[in-house]
MARKOL-205775 format. One record per residue (C-alpha): residue in three letters; x, y, z. Coordinates in Angstrom, 3 decimals, m for minus. Example, Ala and Ser with C-alpha at 12.3 -4.5 7.8 and 13.67 -1.06 7.14 Angstrom:
BEGIN
<"ALA",<12.300,m4.500,7.800>>
<"SER",<13.670,m1.060,7.140>>
This chain:
BEGIN
<"MET",<178.648,242.404,175.952>>
<"ALA",<176.559,239.267,176.165>>
<"PHE",<178.292,236.029,175.189>>
<"SER",<176.523,233.894,172.563>>
<"PRO",<177.438,230.225,172.824>>
<"PRO",<178.585,228.620,169.565>>
<"PRO",<176.141,226.341,167.761>>
<"PRO",<176.381,222.659,168.640>>
<"ARG",<178.443,220.473,166.331>>
<"ARG",<175.367,218.622,165.011>>
<"LEU",<173.881,221.917,163.784>>
<"ILE",<177.127,222.772,162.024>>
<"MET",<177.151,219.398,160.307>>
<"ALA",<173.525,219.847,159.304>>
<"TRP",<174.377,223.248,157.813>>
<"VAL",<177.373,221.880,155.936>>
<"SER",<175.327,218.955,154.666>>
<"SER",<172.630,221.299,153.387>>
<"VAL",<175.140,223.472,151.541>>
<"LEU",<176.837,220.434,150.024>>
<"MET",<173.550,218.966,148.874>>
<"LEU",<172.619,222.332,147.321>>
<"CYS",<175.924,222.295,145.430>>
<"TRP",<175.199,218.729,144.401>>
<"PHE",<171.889,219.582,142.734>>
<"LEU",<172.900,222.994,141.349>>
<"PHE",<176.198,221.881,139.876>>
<"PRO",<175.953,218.377,138.414>>
<"PHE",<178.826,216.659,136.659>>
<"ILE",<178.938,217.354,132.926>>
<"PRO",<180.648,215.260,130.247>>
<"SER",<182.785,216.827,127.556>>
<"SER",<184.272,215.946,124.207>>
<"ALA",<187.794,216.044,122.847>>
<"HIS",<189.871,214.778,119.955>>
<"GLY",<186.820,214.389,117.719>>
<"PHE",<184.986,211.791,119.797>>
<"SER",<182.862,211.794,122.900>>
<"LYS",<185.086,210.960,125.839>>
<"VAL",<184.740,207.539,127.365>>
<"ARG",<182.274,207.432,130.240>>
<"GLY",<182.678,203.769,130.927>>
<"VAL",<181.998,200.929,133.304>>
<"ASN",<184.059,197.760,133.682>>
<"LEU",<182.300,194.418,133.434>>
<"GLY",<184.596,192.960,136.081>>
<"GLY",<184.001,189.517,137.537>>
<"TRP",<182.140,188.296,134.457>>
<"LEU",<184.467,186.689,131.888>>
<"VAL",<187.413,186.804,134.285>>
<"VAL",<186.483,185.529,137.740>>
<"GLU",<187.347,187.463,140.897>>
<"GLY",<185.993,185.702,143.946>>
<"TRP",<185.657,188.850,146.050>>
<"ILE",<183.208,190.247,143.493>>
<"LYS",<180.886,187.241,143.763>>
<"PRO",<182.060,184.898,146.556>>
<"SER",<179.133,182.493,146.142>>
<"LEU",<180.737,181.125,142.965>>
<"PHE",<183.112,179.158,145.197>>
<"ASP",<180.584,177.895,147.736>>
<"GLY",<180.298,174.352,146.352>>
<"ILE",<184.000,173.461,146.152>>
<"PRO",<184.980,170.618,148.524>>
<"ASN",<187.933,171.507,150.735>>
<"GLY",<187.412,175.071,149.563>>
<"ASP",<190.020,176.361,152.000>>
<"MET",<192.662,174.361,150.096>>
<"LEU",<192.486,175.904,146.635>>
<"ASP",<195.439,176.383,144.314>>
<"GLY",<197.837,178.927,145.772>>
<"THR",<196.683,178.509,149.355>>
<"GLN",<199.668,178.947,151.680>>
<"VAL",<200.062,176.323,154.401>>
<"GLN",<202.489,175.361,157.158>>
<"PHE",<202.874,172.004,158.923>>
<"LYS",<203.862,171.494,162.555>>
<"SER",<204.740,168.087,163.979>>
<"VAL",<202.490,167.388,166.963>>
<"VAL",<205.226,165.283,168.549>>
<"LEU",<208.264,167.468,167.966>>
<"GLN",<206.345,170.750,168.076>>
<"LYS",<208.560,171.900,165.212>>
<"PHE",<207.657,173.231,161.751>>
<"VAL",<208.450,171.493,158.480>>
<"SER",<211.034,173.604,156.657>>
<"ALA",<212.535,173.650,153.147>>
<"ALA",<215.859,175.221,154.098>>
<"GLY",<216.951,178.028,151.810>>
<"GLY",<213.517,178.045,150.220>>
<"GLY",<214.069,174.694,148.476>>
<"GLY",<216.729,172.716,146.643>>
<"SER",<217.779,170.315,149.419>>
<"ASN",<216.472,168.121,152.234>>
<"VAL",<213.388,169.010,154.228>>
<"MET",<213.791,169.309,157.972>>
<"VAL",<211.343,169.442,160.877>>
<"ASP",<213.357,171.716,163.124>>
<"ARG",<211.909,175.243,163.209>>
<"ASP",<210.319,176.760,166.288>>
<"ILE",<208.883,179.705,164.359>>
<"ALA",<207.410,179.554,160.863>>
<"SER",<208.320,182.013,158.114>>
<"SER",<208.853,181.827,154.349>>
<"TRP",<210.913,178.615,154.269>>
<"GLU",<208.213,176.912,156.309>>
<"THR",<205.374,178.050,154.024>>
<"PHE",<204.238,175.974,151.049>>
<"LYS",<201.870,176.861,148.213>>
<"LEU",<199.319,174.232,147.286>>
<"TRP",<198.868,172.923,143.788>>
<"ARG",<195.564,171.106,143.834>>
<"VAL",<195.285,167.797,141.942>>
<"SER",<191.929,166.751,143.413>>
<"ASP",<189.941,167.636,146.506>>
<"LYS",<192.278,165.426,148.581>>
<"GLU",<195.480,165.276,146.499>>
<"PHE",<197.983,168.102,146.523>>
<"GLN",<201.481,169.151,145.553>>
<"PHE",<203.571,171.486,147.708>>
<"ARG",<205.603,174.278,146.140>>
<"CYS",<208.430,175.881,148.105>>
<"LEU",<209.499,179.498,148.212>>
<"ASN",<212.013,179.148,145.359>>
<"GLY",<209.678,177.139,143.144>>
<"GLN",<210.753,173.544,143.788>>
<"PHE",<208.245,170.920,144.918>>
<"LEU",<208.371,168.448,147.767>>
<"THR",<209.129,165.001,146.378>>
<"SER",<209.459,161.396,147.527>>
<"ASN",<211.615,160.589,144.483>>
<"SER",<214.979,161.438,145.995>>
<"GLY",<216.227,157.957,146.867>>
<"GLY",<215.609,156.234,150.171>>
<"ASP",<212.714,157.425,152.280>>
<"LEU",<213.625,161.091,152.529>>
<"ILE",<211.235,163.842,151.486>>
<"THR",<213.214,166.587,149.764>>
<"ALA",<212.454,169.923,148.102>>
<"THR",<214.239,169.208,144.838>>
<"ALA",<211.641,168.610,142.103>>
<"ASP",<211.340,171.320,139.443>>
<"THR",<208.199,169.856,137.871>>
<"PRO",<205.495,167.997,139.815>>
<"ALA",<204.249,164.549,138.864>>
<"MET",<203.113,161.425,140.742>>
<"THR",<206.020,161.336,143.202>>
<"GLU",<205.347,164.984,144.087>>
<"THR",<201.650,164.349,144.760>>
<"PHE",<200.447,163.633,148.294>>
<"TYR",<197.122,162.547,149.695>>
<"ILE",<195.846,164.643,152.619>>
<"GLU",<193.667,163.188,155.360>>
<"ARG",<192.072,165.855,157.573>>
<"ASN",<190.644,165.813,161.076>>
<"ASN",<189.928,169.440,161.885>>
<"ALA",<193.342,171.116,162.022>>
<"ARG",<195.241,167.833,162.130>>
<"VAL",<196.372,166.082,158.964>>
<"HIS",<198.128,162.986,157.707>>
<"ILE",<200.266,163.318,154.574>>
<"LYS",<200.297,160.101,152.546>>
<"LEU",<202.158,159.037,149.437>>
<"LEU",<200.034,157.790,146.545>>
<"THR",<201.923,154.504,146.899>>
<"GLY",<200.713,154.113,150.463>>
<"GLY",<203.338,155.178,153.004>>
<"TYR",<202.695,158.023,155.455>>
<"VAL",<205.031,160.976,155.900>>
<"GLN",<206.460,161.347,159.392>>
<"ALA",<208.743,163.591,161.414>>
<"THR",<211.599,161.539,162.832>>
<"MET",<213.312,162.175,166.137>>
<"ASP",<216.407,163.401,164.299>>
<"ASN",<214.265,166.105,162.643>>
<"LEU",<213.999,164.590,159.168>>
<"LEU",<210.861,164.247,157.050>>
<"THR",<210.533,160.704,155.742>>
<"SER",<207.884,158.573,154.056>>
<"ASN",<208.381,155.286,155.890>>
<"TYR",<205.609,155.344,158.502>>
<"GLN",<203.812,152.108,157.564>>
<"LEU",<201.170,151.831,160.282>>
<"GLU",<197.683,153.338,160.183>>
<"PRO",<198.138,156.503,162.249>>
<"GLY",<195.391,157.625,164.539>>
<"TRP",<194.737,161.192,165.558>>
<"ASP",<196.614,161.091,168.821>>
<"ASP",<200.108,162.532,169.186>>
<"ASN",<202.213,160.436,166.799>>
<"SER",<205.022,161.103,164.363>>
<"ALA",<202.767,160.916,161.278>>
<"THR",<200.314,163.554,162.498>>
<"PHE",<200.793,167.237,161.801>>
<"GLU",<198.921,170.410,162.566>>
<"MET",<198.135,172.269,159.337>>
<"ILE",<198.028,176.066,159.556>>
<"ILE",<196.391,177.870,156.646>>
<"VAL",<198.369,181.094,156.357>>
<"ALA",<196.567,182.596,153.364>>
<"ASN",<193.684,181.538,151.146>>
<"THR",<193.322,184.693,149.088>>
<"LEU",<193.462,183.521,145.463>>
<"HIS",<189.950,182.998,144.105>>
<"GLY",<190.225,183.334,140.355>>
<"ASP",<189.453,181.314,137.254>>
<"TYR",<192.191,178.795,137.974>>
<"GLN",<191.028,178.130,141.522>>
<"LEU",<187.380,177.855,140.521>>
<"ALA",<187.882,175.552,137.546>>
<"ASN",<190.477,173.325,139.204>>
<"GLY",<188.533,173.296,142.464>>
<"TYR",<185.273,172.084,140.976>>
<"GLY",<186.660,169.981,138.157>>
<"TYR",<185.719,170.407,134.502>>
<"ASN",<182.079,169.307,134.473>>
<"GLN",<180.909,171.173,137.549>>
<"ALA",<183.016,174.229,136.739>>
<"SER",<181.437,174.328,133.289>>
<"ASP",<177.953,174.300,134.835>>
<"VAL",<178.817,176.992,137.393>>
<"LEU",<180.449,179.303,134.860>>
<"THR",<177.755,178.828,132.230>>
<"ARG",<175.079,179.905,134.713>>
<"HIS",<177.254,182.820,135.828>>
<"ARG",<178.034,184.067,132.330>>
<"ASP",<174.373,183.810,131.326>>
<"SER",<173.026,185.716,134.327>>
<"PHE",<175.658,188.064,135.771>>
<"ILE",<175.678,190.425,132.769>>
<"THR",<172.669,190.569,130.412>>
<"ALA",<171.182,192.800,127.731>>
<"SER",<169.209,194.637,130.408>>
<"ASP",<172.497,195.812,131.956>>
<"PHE",<173.512,197.424,128.666>>
<"ASP",<170.095,199.072,128.518>>
<"PHE",<170.592,200.425,132.051>>
<"LEU",<174.070,201.750,131.273>>
<"SER",<172.897,203.467,128.121>>
<"LYS",<170.014,205.158,129.919>>
<"CYS",<172.179,206.505,132.740>>
<"GLY",<174.738,208.120,130.451>>
<"ILE",<177.442,205.471,130.031>>
<"ASN",<178.824,205.147,126.505>>
<"THR",<181.490,202.411,126.848>>
<"VAL",<182.063,199.068,128.544>>
<"ARG",<185.558,197.802,129.319>>
<"ILE",<185.364,194.006,129.208>>
<"PRO",<188.094,191.967,130.947>>
<"VAL",<188.895,188.670,129.210>>
<"GLY",<191.344,185.843,129.858>>
<"TRP",<193.938,184.495,127.451>>
<"TRP",<192.109,181.177,127.137>>
<"ILE",<189.337,182.914,125.181>>
<"ALA",<191.479,182.513,122.051>>
<"GLN",<191.140,178.718,122.359>>
<"ASP",<187.438,178.680,123.071>>
<"PRO",<185.377,176.465,123.152>>
<"TYR",<188.088,174.010,124.241>>
<"PRO",<190.735,175.919,126.213>>
<"PRO",<193.528,174.061,128.017>>
<"ALA",<192.788,172.579,131.444>>
<"PRO",<191.575,173.574,133.889>>
<"PHE",<189.800,176.420,132.059>>
<"VAL",<186.394,175.844,130.521>>
<"GLY",<184.888,177.291,127.365>>
<"GLY",<182.057,179.737,126.905>>
<"SER",<183.649,183.154,127.390>>
<"LEU",<183.969,183.816,123.648>>
<"ALA",<180.252,183.339,123.043>>
<"ALA",<179.551,185.685,125.950>>
<"LEU",<181.887,188.323,124.487>>
<"ASP",<180.094,188.021,121.153>>
<"ARG",<176.804,188.665,122.945>>
<"ALA",<178.282,191.732,124.637>>
<"PHE",<179.237,193.212,121.270>>
<"SER",<175.733,192.546,119.960>>
<"TRP",<174.145,194.224,123.007>>
<"ALA",<176.545,197.151,122.687>>
<"GLN",<175.463,197.694,119.092>>
<"THR",<171.788,197.532,120.083>>
<"TYR",<172.185,200.081,122.893>>
<"ASN",<174.729,202.333,121.157>>
<"LEU",<177.667,201.539,123.438>>
<"LYS",<181.315,201.001,122.551>>
<"CYS",<183.498,198.121,123.748>>
<"ILE",<187.062,198.024,124.990>>
<"ILE",<188.437,194.485,125.095>>
<"ASP",<190.824,194.290,128.040>>
<"LEU",<193.250,191.368,128.215>>
<"HIS",<193.012,191.003,131.967>>
<"ALA",<194.719,187.624,132.377>>
<"ALA",<197.811,186.677,130.356>>
<"PRO",<199.391,183.209,130.218>>
<"GLY",<201.801,182.769,133.119>>
<"SER",<200.197,185.731,134.970>>
<"GLN",<201.520,189.270,134.620>>
<"ASN",<200.937,190.256,138.261>>
<"GLY",<200.321,187.167,140.415>>
<"ASN",<196.795,188.229,141.381>>
<"GLU",<193.631,186.165,141.078>>
<"HIS",<192.315,188.428,138.327>>
<"SER",<195.262,187.390,136.146>>
<"ALA",<194.299,183.726,136.680>>
<"SER",<197.522,183.003,138.546>>
<"ARG",<197.684,179.478,139.923>>
<"ASP",<199.727,180.270,143.015>>
<"GLY",<200.643,183.963,142.995>>
<"SER",<203.744,183.602,140.839>>
<"VAL",<204.471,186.065,138.011>>
<"ASP",<205.801,183.973,135.112>>
<"TRP",<204.540,186.011,132.136>>
<"PRO",<207.784,187.856,131.242>>
<"SER",<209.128,184.932,129.176>>
<"PRO",<209.429,184.627,125.394>>
<"ASP",<206.986,181.728,125.227>>
<"TYR",<204.254,183.396,127.286>>
<"ILE",<204.717,186.719,125.467>>
<"SER",<204.372,184.911,122.143>>
<"GLN",<201.160,183.257,123.336>>
<"THR",<199.845,186.637,124.482>>
<"LEU",<200.525,188.219,121.092>>
<"HIS",<198.581,185.372,119.515>>
<"VAL",<195.635,186.273,121.734>>
<"ILE",<195.864,189.921,120.611>>
<"ASP",<195.932,188.749,117.005>>
<"PHE",<192.879,186.551,117.568>>
<"LEU",<190.858,189.321,119.220>>
<"SER",<191.902,191.911,116.626>>
<"ALA",<190.978,189.685,113.714>>
<"ARG",<187.602,188.804,115.211>>
<"TYR",<186.417,192.255,116.293>>
<"ALA",<188.394,194.864,114.288>>
<"ASN",<185.529,195.517,111.864>>
<"HIS",<182.747,195.396,114.427>>
<"PRO",<181.078,198.814,114.702>>
<"SER",<181.060,198.609,118.505>>
<"LEU",<184.807,198.121,118.950>>
<"LEU",<186.498,201.188,120.413>>
<"GLY",<189.822,199.708,121.457>>
<"ILE",<191.908,196.772,122.624>>
<"GLU",<193.856,196.944,125.881>>
<"LEU",<196.963,194.836,125.370>>
<"LEU",<197.535,193.851,129.016>>
<"ASN",<195.964,194.775,132.341>>
<"GLU",<198.114,195.777,135.317>>
<"PRO",<201.524,194.262,134.622>>
<"SER",<203.429,194.438,137.877>>
<"ALA",<206.698,196.171,138.628>>
<"PRO",<209.392,195.085,139.084>>
<"ALA",<208.383,191.543,138.062>>
<"VAL",<207.661,192.791,134.534>>
<"PRO",<210.686,194.840,133.357>>
<"LEU",<209.864,198.018,131.466>>
<"ASP",<211.918,197.113,128.394>>
<"VAL",<210.156,193.749,128.094>>
<"LEU",<206.755,195.383,128.491>>
<"ALA",<207.496,198.175,126.000>>
<"SER",<208.651,195.661,123.408>>
<"PHE",<205.453,193.671,123.903>>
<"TYR",<203.339,196.815,123.595>>
<"ARG",<205.058,197.782,120.318>>
<"ARG",<204.446,194.336,118.834>>
<"GLY",<200.855,194.354,120.091>>
<"TYR",<200.285,197.771,118.547>>
<"GLU",<201.474,196.533,115.152>>
<"ILE",<199.179,193.504,115.377>>
<"VAL",<196.127,195.651,116.040>>
<"ARG",<197.142,197.986,113.204>>
<"ASN",<197.299,195.016,110.846>>
<"TYR",<193.530,194.779,111.238>>
<"SER",<192.441,198.335,112.017>>
<"SER",<193.844,201.811,111.472>>
<"THR",<191.361,203.405,113.879>>
<"ALA",<190.908,201.104,116.880>>
<"TYR",<192.519,202.563,119.985>>
<"VAL",<195.478,200.598,121.323>>
<"ILE",<195.530,200.872,125.109>>
<"MET",<198.582,200.279,127.302>>
<"CYS",<198.144,199.876,131.037>>
<"GLN",<200.605,201.448,133.439>>
<"ARG",<202.582,198.991,135.566>>
<"ILE",<201.271,198.613,139.106>>
<"GLY",<203.694,199.176,141.947>>
<"ASN",<204.037,202.972,142.250>>
<"THR",<205.576,203.445,138.815>>
<"ASP",<205.604,206.732,136.924>>
<"PRO",<203.176,206.780,133.967>>
<"MET",<205.735,208.902,132.123>>
<"GLU",<207.651,205.699,131.423>>
<"LEU",<205.007,204.714,128.855>>
<"PHE",<204.773,208.199,127.364>>
<"GLN",<208.495,207.982,126.643>>
<"ALA",<208.433,204.430,125.251>>
<"ASN",<207.464,205.315,121.641>>
<"ILE",<204.928,202.528,121.291>>
<"GLY",<203.069,203.761,118.220>>
<"VAL",<202.026,206.790,116.202>>
<"SER",<198.204,206.910,116.182>>
<"ASN",<195.284,206.327,118.552>>
<"ILE",<197.467,205.316,121.491>>
<"VAL",<196.096,205.434,125.049>>
<"VAL",<197.786,205.037,128.436>>
<"ASP",<195.554,203.527,131.123>>
<"LEU",<195.999,204.694,134.743>>
<"HIS",<194.210,203.014,137.648>>
<"TYR",<193.342,205.405,140.461>>
<"TYR",<192.356,203.932,143.833>>
<"ASN",<192.532,205.543,147.273>>
<"LEU",<193.082,202.001,148.474>>
<"PHE",<195.675,199.190,148.401>>
<"ASP",<198.414,201.437,149.781>>
<"PRO",<199.153,202.180,153.453>>
<"PHE",<199.465,205.825,152.405>>
<"PHE",<195.655,206.096,152.431>>
<"ASN",<194.960,204.075,155.571>>
<"ASN",<194.492,206.998,157.948>>
<"PHE",<192.975,209.508,155.520>>
<"ASN",<189.663,210.999,156.572>>
<"ALA",<186.960,211.956,154.071>>
<"LEU",<188.250,215.476,153.451>>
<"GLU",<191.838,214.302,153.004>>
<"ASN",<190.752,211.720,150.433>>
<"ILE",<188.877,214.366,148.471>>
<"GLN",<191.771,216.815,148.720>>
<"PHE",<194.123,214.147,147.371>>
<"ILE",<192.005,213.835,144.231>>
<"PHE",<192.331,217.558,143.554>>
<"LYS",<195.879,218.128,144.791>>
<"SER",<197.568,215.025,143.351>>
<"ARG",<195.453,213.371,140.678>>
<"ALA",<194.234,216.542,138.922>>
<"PRO",<197.743,217.996,138.375>>
<"GLN",<199.047,214.647,137.124>>
<"LEU",<196.244,214.352,134.581>>
<"GLN",<196.760,217.950,133.505>>
<"ALA",<200.478,217.362,133.000>>
<"LEU",<199.952,214.151,131.027>>
<"ASN",<197.200,215.703,128.914>>
<"SER",<199.547,218.525,127.925>>
<"LEU",<202.140,216.163,126.460>>
<"ASN",<202.239,215.528,122.743>>
<"GLY",<201.733,211.807,123.173>>
<"PRO",<199.172,209.146,124.057>>
<"LEU",<195.708,209.977,125.311>>
<"VAL",<195.060,209.449,129.022>>
<"PHE",<192.470,206.997,130.346>>
<"VAL",<191.495,206.425,133.984>>
<"GLY",<190.530,202.848,133.217>>
<"GLU",<189.682,201.870,136.804>>
<"TRP",<188.451,203.887,139.777>>
<"VAL",<185.863,203.299,142.472>>
<"ASN",<183.696,205.201,144.937>>
<"GLU",<185.305,203.468,147.921>>
<"TRP",<188.002,204.318,150.434>>
<"ASN",<189.343,203.445,153.902>>
<"VAL",<187.042,205.836,155.766>>
<"PRO",<185.016,203.940,158.394>>
<"ASN",<181.350,204.809,158.863>>
<"ALA",<181.373,207.416,156.087>>
<"SER",<178.031,209.088,155.427>>
<"GLN",<176.170,209.084,152.143>>
<"ILE",<177.004,212.762,151.633>>
<"GLN",<180.709,212.050,152.137>>
<"TYR",<180.544,209.256,149.560>>
<"GLN",<178.686,211.577,147.193>>
<"LEU",<181.366,214.236,147.543>>
<"PHE",<184.140,211.704,146.988>>
<"GLY",<182.405,210.363,143.898>>
<"ARG",<181.758,213.845,142.550>>
<"ALA",<185.361,214.876,143.091>>
<"GLN",<186.579,211.855,141.131>>
<"LEU",<184.080,212.379,138.325>>
<"ASP",<185.008,216.051,138.072>>
<"VAL",<188.746,215.366,137.929>>
<"TYR",<188.781,212.148,135.889>>
<"ASN",<186.523,213.697,133.264>>
<"ASN",<189.539,215.855,132.399>>
<"ALA",<191.458,212.768,131.234>>
<"SER",<191.805,213.187,127.480>>
<"PHE",<190.378,209.737,126.712>>
<"GLY",<187.935,209.486,129.625>>
<"TRP",<187.297,207.096,132.494>>
<"SER",<185.789,203.726,133.378>>
<"TYR",<184.343,202.751,136.775>>
<"TRP",<185.254,199.466,138.496>>
<"THR",<182.812,197.715,138.345>>
<"LEU",<179.205,197.281,137.180>>
<"LYS",<178.202,194.634,139.757>>
<"ASN",<179.814,193.619,143.012>>
<"ASP",<178.763,192.024,146.288>>
<"ARG",<180.519,194.945,148.023>>
<"VAL",<177.994,197.658,147.371>>
<"HIS",<180.262,200.702,147.133>>
<"TRP",<182.188,198.978,144.349>>
<"ASP",<178.904,198.302,142.538>>
<"PHE",<178.198,201.008,139.932>>
<"GLU",<174.544,200.013,139.578>>
<"TRP",<173.999,200.246,143.350>>
<"ASN",<175.776,203.621,143.502>>
<"ILE",<173.537,205.063,140.788>>
<"LYS",<170.270,203.632,142.070>>
<"ASN",<170.995,204.703,145.654>>
<"LYS",<172.246,208.154,144.578>>
<"TYR",<175.784,207.728,145.860>>
<"LEU",<176.939,208.665,142.348>>
<"SER",<175.274,211.042,139.923>>
<"LEU",<176.439,211.583,136.352>>
<"GLY",<174.402,214.802,136.020>>
<"LYS",<172.572,216.445,133.160>>
<"SER",<174.169,218.065,130.141>>
<"SER",<171.906,221.137,130.183>>
<"VAL",<173.677,222.776,133.144>>
<"LYS",<177.009,224.530,132.907>>
<"ARG",<179.724,222.873,134.996>>
<"PRO",<181.148,225.132,137.746>>
<"ASN",<184.523,225.216,139.370>>
<"TYR",<183.714,222.444,141.818>>
<"LEU",<187.058,222.743,143.591>>
<"LEU",<186.213,226.359,144.455>>
<"VAL",<182.796,225.334,145.764>>
<"LEU",<184.362,222.611,147.909>>
<"ALA",<187.005,224.985,149.243>>
<"LEU",<184.404,227.595,150.199>>
<"VAL",<182.218,225.087,151.990>>
<"CYS",<185.123,223.437,153.826>>
<"GLY",<186.554,226.853,154.748>>
<"ALA",<183.245,227.984,156.212>>
<"TYR",<182.967,224.733,158.104>>
<"LEU",<186.438,225.106,159.602>>
<"LEU",<185.800,228.725,160.599>>
<"ILE",<182.616,227.818,162.463>>
<"LEU",<184.221,224.744,163.962>>
<"SER",<187.025,226.905,165.322>>
<"GLY",<184.355,228.873,167.198>>
<"VAL",<183.122,225.648,168.758>>
<"THR",<186.503,224.327,169.814>>
<"GLY",<188.412,227.590,170.347>>
């Protein structure tokens, strides 16, 4: 019997690609309705009224000393002693220059006063200060003021640290940090010269932008951004491609617009008003999403954290946040384009305890109900691998309650080594059953409020991206409230909904075709592929 060699791998891939593309065009994604309203098919307007530098990095291009923004983590090494400056125990006592290796005690978070003046926050929250008596620099100040502010002179990686009163900080031979170096230090090896190592410069949010530029320039930059990043034409585009809702992140300072507290600048409220007007014109609904709460609920840039700390779970900050919910509810409750108000985006666990969060959600629910009996009240699941069941069991309210889940095959080492097929299988094997289980409960509706057509698969093909997007659309459409893509515009193209649609990486489909069992189609195609591949490699 003559032996027939197996087809080359490239022919197999071509065959698989053809079958997948045929499935793509024959079986488009179809929306559905439930609970008396058309499910949310939404897009987030991320990076617009709440700044996230990774979405549009050019916003930060004009900031002087832009690598020393608020929250930047730095370490200092004496060029003479070759030892690191250290706040022993994370703060609360003297500062030494005695560490060979830098870790958390040797890392300080910058609070920026000007482009050359900074305060240094230690691990436990205290600040370096010259107000400790004598010439010693200690880590004992709870609140920064003039004596906790230092002037930085830079020469490439080398720096001088100078008191506002004039003396330079130096590392003494007995490993102390003092402020009594009175000469004008040069840049050779001397006790007042340090090497500055920037450990992390990852926070690029509203606080960093506004405080980095200063009020006047920040106002100009943000006004241009708010006027151009999202416009009426974007709402027209979304309406035409089948989107019915926009989820709009806002910051807490919007309630004090047009004159919010420093360093924030006004203008976001007028932009939100425009969004509601455009939504009414193009027949879209709006979800107002409180993305940034006072004190920061997760320490990320998109919560406008100054230095990565999570300070929101305090009575004062919670009270301020409820005031913001009251302000937004009163202003928009009767607007025909309002669909819902999301009380808080991505509170973090364990920094935000569940009982504190549930109490806040109950009070927020009552505030919204004071103004509207129909607006949906949306509660976001805590980030940090928590079980969404915790909110279903919290008894927040009795009507039009929604739990928001954020589904990313990113941000967790679990996904780092997944290939394309494994990512797609995870959507069907893990996400679909969870949504089905939550949908079946007699409780809140389920909303996939953030997801994206991106993963950790290097050099993925367009067809692989299309399959990943289709799998997510097929599964997330089963959420009882619907879904919302993150985000409309982004410098990283696969995060950009508009780019995905225009370049056919995502397709929302046509309502005239019956939706098939896409999981079965995928299984058949992958099974055929594996059978043929076994003939190649067997």
